[in-house]
C-alpha positions, 0 to 999 in steps of 0.5 A: 418464509423461514428460508427468507428470514434465514437468508436475511440473517446471513446477508443483511446487505440485501436489505440496503435499499430499505434503510437510509445511507447513514443507517447502512454505513453505521451497520458496517463494522468489518472489512468483509462487510465493507468490501461487500458493500463496495462491490454492490455499489461500485458502479452506481455510487463509486463505492470502494475500500482502500487504505491510507498510510500516514507516511505516504498520504499527506493531503488535508483529507488524509489528515482529517481522516486519521484524526477520526476513531474507528467507525468515524465518518466524514462527509464532503458535500458539493453542489452535486454530490455527497461523498462519505468516508468511514473508518473501518479499521485502524492499525499500526503496521510494521514497514521496512525501507531500503534503497536498491539498484535493480538489474533486469536479467531479461535485458542483460547477461548474468556476467555483466550483472556480476561485473556491474555489481562488483564495480558499483559496490566498490564505488559506494565503499569508496565514497560514491553516494548510493543515490547517484549510483542508482540514478545512473545504473538502476533499471527500475522506475524508482531510479529517478528517486535514487533507488528509494523503495519508500516504506513497504509492509509485508506482502508488498514486495517479493517474499525473498526481497522482504526476507533479505531486508529483514535479515540485515541491519541498518547500513548493510549493503548486500546483493539479492538474486530472484532467479524465477523473475530474473531480478537482481539487486544491490540493496542498501538498508537505509532505515530501521523498521518502523510501525506506521499508522494505517486506516482502512476506509469505505468511500461512498458517493451519493448524488444530490437531487 
């Protein structure tokens, strides 16, 4: 009996079926608890933990959720189900943003990369728009949006990429080589670093009988 009691103390989520859904959600206060809950109910209730970024997520749902405080909940009801969203964490996260032209060293020689980079950097300094150069020459998928990286936080990009961006000032044009990945860049720092609000959410769907 003592062993069972100890187990329940350390693993409170083993008791989930004994409580109402509201009580279960109210008991979750940390990302670790939310992830455990989401893993437990991933298949049966499509439960998951994810993050909304105020700059990237512009839907009405995101707007409504950002207005809630930590621990707040929103319920969306249809004829067939209820979907619960709970705010697990709210934070201000430092982000960077640049534009870049990417060259894949697996598909082009280093000599050609060097030649192209010198030419493109000279064209930019002569007045060509970086966006146009990226659309024409970048080998990355973001070429279609002019090489814009969008806002990114720590650990979203390669460590060397992040370090290089942080070491430069707004408007700087520079190159970067990440040899182990055969990745080569021309980078333009287009924005000052910015703190952006992010919320960590727990989502849970319940069928309506």
